[in-house]
C-alpha positions as CSV (number, residue, x, y, z in Angstrom):
1,M,44.1,-0.6,-63.3
2,S,40.3,-0.8,-63.1
3,G,38.1,2.2,-62.5
4,N,37.0,1.0,-59.0
5,E,40.6,1.1,-57.8
6,R,41.0,4.7,-58.8
7,F,39.7,6.4,-55.7
8,L,41.9,9.4,-55.1
9,S,40.8,12.9,-56.2
10,S,43.2,15.5,-57.6
11,R,42.8,17.5,-54.4
12,Q,44.0,14.5,-52.4
13,I,47.0,14.1,-54.6
14,T,47.8,17.8,-54.0
15,L,47.5,17.3,-50.2
16,L,49.6,14.1,-50.3
17,I,52.4,16.1,-51.9
18,L,52.0,18.8,-49.3
19,G,51.9,16.2,-46.5
20,F,55.1,14.6,-47.6
21,A,56.9,17.9,-48.1
22,I,55.9,20.0,-45.1
23,G,57.4,18.4,-42.1
24,G,60.6,18.9,-40.1
25,G,62.5,20.7,-42.8
26,I,60.5,23.9,-42.5
27,L,61.5,24.2,-38.9
28,T,65.2,24.8,-39.8
29,L,64.8,26.2,-43.4
30,P,64.9,29.9,-42.5
31,S,68.3,29.6,-40.6
32,L,69.9,27.8,-43.6
33,A,68.5,30.4,-46.0
34,A,69.8,33.3,-43.9
35,E,73.2,31.6,-43.7
36,V,73.5,31.4,-47.5
37,L,71.9,34.7,-48.6
38,G,71.6,36.8,-45.4
39,A,68.6,39.1,-45.3
40,S,67.5,38.0,-48.8
41,G,67.3,34.4,-47.7
42,W,63.6,34.3,-48.5
43,L,64.4,35.1,-52.1
44,L,66.6,32.0,-52.2
45,V,63.8,29.9,-50.9
46,L,61.5,31.4,-53.6
47,A,64.0,30.7,-56.3
48,L,64.4,27.1,-55.2
49,G,60.7,26.6,-55.0
50,L,60.2,27.9,-58.6
51,L,63.1,25.6,-59.8
52,Y,61.4,22.7,-58.2
53,M,58.1,23.6,-59.8
54,G,59.8,23.2,-63.1
55,S,61.0,19.7,-62.1
56,A,57.5,18.9,-60.7
57,W,56.0,19.7,-64.0
58,I,58.4,17.2,-65.7
59,A,57.7,14.6,-63.1
60,A,53.9,15.1,-63.5
61,R,54.0,14.9,-67.3
62,L,56.1,11.7,-67.0
63,A,53.5,10.2,-64.6
64,A,50.6,11.2,-66.9
65,K,52.3,9.3,-69.7
66,F,52.0,6.1,-67.6
67,P,48.7,6.4,-65.8
68,E,48.5,2.6,-65.1
69,E,52.0,2.2,-63.6
70,T,54.4,3.6,-61.0
71,I,57.9,4.9,-61.8
72,I,59.3,1.6,-60.4
73,E,57.6,-0.3,-63.3
74,Y,58.3,1.9,-66.3
75,S,61.8,3.1,-65.5
76,P,63.5,-0.2,-66.5
77,R,61.8,-0.1,-69.9
78,L,63.0,3.4,-70.5
79,L,66.5,3.1,-69.0
80,G,67.2,-0.6,-69.6
81,K,67.1,-3.3,-67.0
82,G,70.5,-2.5,-65.4
83,F,70.2,1.3,-65.2
84,G,66.5,1.0,-64.4
85,L,67.3,-1.3,-61.4
86,L,70.0,1.2,-60.2
87,F,67.6,4.1,-60.5
88,N,64.9,2.2,-58.6
89,L,67.3,1.3,-55.8
90,V,68.4,5.0,-55.5
91,F,64.8,6.0,-55.6
92,I,63.8,3.6,-52.8
93,V,66.8,4.4,-50.6
94,H,66.1,8.1,-50.9
95,L,62.5,7.5,-49.6
96,F,63.6,5.2,-46.9
97,L,66.3,7.5,-45.5
98,V,63.6,10.1,-44.9
99,I,62.1,7.9,-42.2
100,P,64.9,7.8,-39.6
101,V,65.5,11.6,-40.0
102,N,61.8,12.1,-39.5
103,I,61.8,9.9,-36.4
104,R,64.7,11.8,-34.9
105,I,63.2,15.2,-35.6
106,L,60.0,14.1,-33.8
107,Q,62.1,12.7,-30.9
108,E,63.8,16.1,-30.4
109,L,60.5,18.0,-30.6
110,V,58.9,15.8,-28.0
111,N,62.0,16.0,-25.7
112,I,62.2,19.8,-26.0
113,S,58.8,20.7,-24.7
114,L,56.3,17.9,-24.3
115,L,58.1,15.0,-22.5
116,P,61.6,16.1,-21.5
117,G,62.3,13.0,-19.5
118,A,60.9,10.4,-21.9
119,P,63.4,7.8,-23.0
120,V,64.4,7.7,-26.6
121,W,63.4,4.1,-27.2
122,F,59.8,4.8,-26.0
123,V,59.2,7.9,-28.1
124,S,60.9,6.7,-31.2
125,G,59.7,3.1,-30.9
126,S,56.0,3.9,-30.3
127,Y,56.1,6.5,-33.1
128,L,57.6,4.0,-35.5
129,L,55.0,1.4,-34.7
130,V,52.2,3.9,-35.4
131,L,53.9,4.8,-38.7
132,A,54.3,1.2,-39.8
133,Y,50.8,0.3,-38.9
134,G,49.4,3.3,-40.6
135,A,51.4,2.7,-43.8
136,T,49.9,-0.8,-44.1
137,R,46.5,0.7,-44.6
138,P,45.0,1.3,-48.1
139,V,46.2,4.4,-49.9
140,D,42.8,6.0,-49.8
141,Q,42.7,5.8,-46.0
142,I,46.2,7.3,-45.8
143,A,45.1,10.1,-48.1
144,Q,42.1,10.8,-45.8
145,V,44.3,10.9,-42.7
146,N,46.8,13.2,-44.4
147,E,44.0,15.4,-45.7
148,L,42.9,16.2,-42.1
149,L,46.3,16.5,-40.4
150,I,48.2,18.5,-42.9
151,E,45.4,21.1,-43.1
152,I,45.5,21.5,-39.3
153,A,49.3,21.9,-39.3
154,L,49.2,24.5,-42.1
155,L,46.4,26.5,-40.5
156,I,48.2,26.7,-37.2
157,G,51.6,27.4,-38.8
158,L,50.0,30.2,-40.8
159,F,48.3,31.5,-37.6
160,V,51.7,31.6,-35.8
161,A,53.4,33.4,-38.7
162,L,50.6,36.0,-38.9
163,T,50.5,36.7,-35.2
164,A,54.3,37.1,-35.2
165,F,53.9,40.1,-37.5
166,Q,53.5,42.2,-34.3
167,H,57.3,42.0,-34.1
168,F,58.0,42.2,-37.9
169,E,60.5,44.8,-38.9
170,P,60.8,45.5,-42.7
171,L,64.3,46.8,-42.3
172,H,65.5,43.3,-41.4
173,L,64.9,42.3,-45.0
174,R,67.2,45.0,-46.3
175,P,69.6,45.5,-48.0
176,L,68.4,43.3,-50.8
177,L,71.1,40.9,-52.2
178,S,73.9,42.6,-50.3
179,R,77.2,41.4,-51.6
180,D,78.7,41.0,-48.1
181,Q,75.8,38.8,-47.0
182,I,75.9,36.3,-50.0
183,N,77.7,33.1,-49.2
184,L,77.0,30.8,-52.1
185,D,80.2,28.9,-51.2
186,K,78.3,27.3,-48.3
187,I,77.3,24.4,-50.5
188,E,76.2,22.1,-47.7
189,Q,73.7,24.6,-46.3
190,L,72.4,25.3,-49.8
191,I,71.9,21.7,-50.7
192,G,70.5,21.0,-47.2
193,M,67.7,23.5,-48.0
194,T,66.5,21.3,-50.8
195,F,65.6,18.6,-48.2
196,S,62.3,20.5,-47.6
197,F,61.3,20.3,-51.3
198,G,61.7,16.6,-51.9
199,S,58.1,15.6,-52.3
200,I,57.9,15.1,-56.0
201,P,58.3,11.2,-55.9
202,V,54.7,11.0,-54.5
203,V,53.1,11.8,-57.8
204,N,55.0,9.1,-59.7
205,M,53.9,6.5,-57.1
206,V,50.2,7.3,-56.6
207,V,49.1,8.2,-60.1
208,P,47.6,4.7,-60.8
209,Y,45.1,5.5,-58.0
210,I,43.9,8.9,-59.1
211,R,40.4,9.0,-60.6
212,Q,41.3,11.5,-63.3
213,P,44.9,10.9,-64.3
214,W,44.9,13.8,-66.8
215,Q,44.6,16.2,-63.8
216,V,47.9,15.0,-62.2
217,T,49.9,17.8,-63.7
218,K,47.6,20.5,-62.4
219,A,47.4,18.9,-58.9
220,T,51.2,18.6,-58.8
221,L,51.9,22.2,-59.8
222,K,49.3,23.4,-57.4
223,A,51.0,21.6,-54.5
224,S,54.4,22.9,-55.6
225,L,53.1,26.5,-55.7
226,V,51.6,26.2,-52.2
227,I,54.9,24.7,-50.9
228,T,56.9,27.5,-52.5
229,M,54.6,30.2,-51.1
230,V,54.4,28.7,-47.6
231,Y,58.2,28.4,-47.3
232,S,58.9,31.8,-48.8
233,F,56.4,33.5,-46.5
234,F,57.6,31.7,-43.4
235,T,61.2,32.4,-44.1
236,A,60.5,36.1,-44.8
237,T,58.5,36.4,-41.6
238,T,61.2,34.8,-39.5
239,I,64.0,36.9,-40.9
240,G,61.8,40.0,-40.6
241,V,61.2,39.2,-36.9
242,F,64.6,38.2,-35.8
243,G,67.0,39.7,-38.4
244,Y,69.2,37.4,-40.5
245,K,72.1,37.2,-37.9
246,E,69.9,36.0,-35.1
247,T,68.0,33.7,-37.4
248,I,71.3,32.0,-38.3
249,E,72.0,31.3,-34.6
250,L,68.6,29.7,-34.0
251,S,68.3,25.9,-34.4
252,W,64.5,25.7,-34.1
253,V,63.4,29.1,-35.6
254,A,59.8,28.1,-35.8
255,L,59.6,27.5,-32.1
256,E,61.3,30.7,-31.3
257,L,58.9,32.5,-33.6
258,A,56.0,31.1,-31.7
259,K,57.6,32.1,-28.4
260,S,58.0,35.7,-29.6
261,V,54.3,36.2,-30.0
262,N,52.7,38.4,-27.3
263,A,50.5,36.1,-25.2
264,Q,47.8,38.8,-24.8
265,A,47.5,39.1,-28.5
266,V,46.6,35.4,-29.0
267,I,45.1,34.6,-25.6
268,L,47.2,31.4,-25.4
269,E,50.1,31.4,-23.0
270,R,52.3,28.9,-24.8
271,L,51.8,29.2,-28.5
272,D,55.0,27.2,-29.1
273,L,53.4,24.1,-27.5
274,V,50.4,24.5,-29.8
275,L,52.8,24.7,-32.8
276,I,54.7,21.6,-31.6
277,V,51.5,19.6,-31.2
278,S,50.3,20.6,-34.6
279,W,53.7,20.1,-36.3
280,I,53.9,16.6,-34.9
281,S,50.9,15.9,-37.1
282,A,52.9,17.3,-40.0
283,L,55.8,15.1,-39.2
284,F,53.5,12.2,-38.9
285,T,52.1,12.7,-42.4
286,T,55.7,12.9,-43.8
287,G,56.7,9.7,-42.1
288,L,53.4,7.9,-42.9
289,I,53.6,8.7,-46.6
290,A,57.4,7.8,-46.7
291,C,56.7,4.4,-45.2
292,Y,53.8,3.8,-47.6
293,L,55.9,4.8,-50.6
294,V,58.8,2.6,-49.6
295,G,56.5,-0.4,-49.1
296,A,54.7,0.2,-52.4
297,A,57.9,0.7,-54.3
298,L,59.4,-2.5,-53.0
299,G,56.2,-4.4,-53.7
300,R,56.3,-3.2,-57.3
301,L,60.0,-3.9,-57.6
302,F,59.7,-7.5,-56.4
303,R,56.1,-7.9,-57.7
304,V,54.8,-8.9,-54.3
305,R,51.3,-7.9,-53.3
306,K,51.9,-8.1,-49.6
307,E,53.6,-4.7,-49.2
308,A,53.1,-4.8,-45.4
309,A,55.9,-7.4,-45.1
310,F,58.4,-4.9,-46.4
311,I,57.2,-2.1,-44.1
312,W,57.4,-4.2,-41.0
313,G,60.6,-5.8,-42.0
314,L,62.4,-2.4,-42.5
315,A,61.0,-0.9,-39.3
316,P,63.9,-2.2,-37.1
317,V,66.4,-0.8,-39.7
318,A,64.7,2.6,-39.6
319,Y,64.8,2.5,-35.8
320,Y,68.5,1.6,-35.7
321,L,69.4,4.4,-38.1
322,S,67.4,6.9,-36.1
323,T,69.4,6.0,-32.9
324,K,72.6,7.0,-34.8
325,L,71.2,10.5,-35.4
326,K,72.0,11.5,-31.8
327,N,71.5,15.3,-32.1
328,Y,70.5,18.2,-34.3
329,F,73.9,18.4,-36.0
330,V,74.0,14.7,-36.9
331,W,70.5,14.5,-38.3
332,S,71.1,17.8,-40.2
333,Q,74.1,16.1,-41.8
334,A,71.9,13.1,-42.6
335,S,69.3,15.3,-44.2
336,F,72.1,16.7,-46.4
337,Y,72.7,13.2,-47.9
338,V,69.0,12.7,-48.4
339,A,68.9,16.0,-50.2
340,V,71.8,15.0,-52.5
341,L,69.9,11.9,-53.5
342,S,66.8,14.0,-54.1
343,L,68.7,16.3,-56.3
344,V,70.0,13.4,-58.4
345,I,66.5,12.0,-58.8
346,T,64.8,15.3,-59.4
347,F,67.1,17.1,-61.8
348,L,68.8,14.1,-63.5
349,G,66.4,11.2,-63.2
350,Y,63.1,12.8,-64.1
351,P,64.3,14.8,-67.1
352,L,66.2,11.8,-68.5
353,L,63.2,9.5,-68.1
354,Y,60.8,12.1,-69.6
355,L,63.2,12.7,-72.6
356,L,63.4,8.9,-73.2
357,S,59.7,8.6,-73.0
358,L,59.4,11.2,-75.8
359,V,62.1,9.6,-77.9
360,K,60.7,6.1,-77.5
361,G,57.2,7.3,-78.3
362,K,55.6,5.8,-75.2
363,H,51.9,6.4,-74.3
364,R,51.0,9.7,-75.9
365,V,49.1,12.2,-73.7
């Protein structure tokens, strides 16, 4: 790729990874963590984050070995045509399934507080049209939009968490790793938590556009560290405010956390509405980046330059799948399957590809 096509900075790569990761998953992450590990749920989130940081390092090193290509292009050379095609299809399906879940989460957020009477087809349809249109823009424009929106969402989310400390009770985080609170047999909840960490594919798709490819590892690790710290802090704050038993019972813990804040302390009367509006922007960045990655991956797979055709062609499919996710419990189950695919790609696909790249002596870095 020519130098004039490399227009993304390492900071934008970091924010793209953050923009894809931090979306609807964080709104339910604390309740899942509390269900698995009780009052020590925040430690489980921290451990998962550190585990994903290790995988992120592998994925970033793999991307740095092929600075001119996406994972769609070099995986068949490493795995062979048959297994490479299978990996690519799983990779693309994983990215695509994020979109209908993302649409459904936004639909519920809008119906909860902003437009309770709005029809599903209007909210989901208009949102999907905006996503599809945005995803057809050049990647540098997508990075600029993400850069603004995700920073706003993170700042407001941090503001809510900090102001909620007026109700924080340290005793709610004790006892630490109590045996009667540990429920590691709840595999579905444990795997469902990983849905919030599945942003690593970004780096293997956008590395051809980064101005300094050798900085991709640093940018990826920085993003993974921020994600881990944000998730751990938010989970600890939530459990500290409500206690782990009440946290388990709450479906939208982030909204309840915002409602718990004393209005006089923050001047605003409805902090939950501020959080919803800001978090819609976070959901938008996740959906936008997912749509772009799906279009880019299909374009590379079929060697077609008009990626917009794939994005618009799959929009009706995404809408149809989103209508099947009728409530919180259904889309939570769907996110579980997405998380399973993410685990396969993250902890089997990336290490195998990286090992093969070392064995076959591909581009030395």
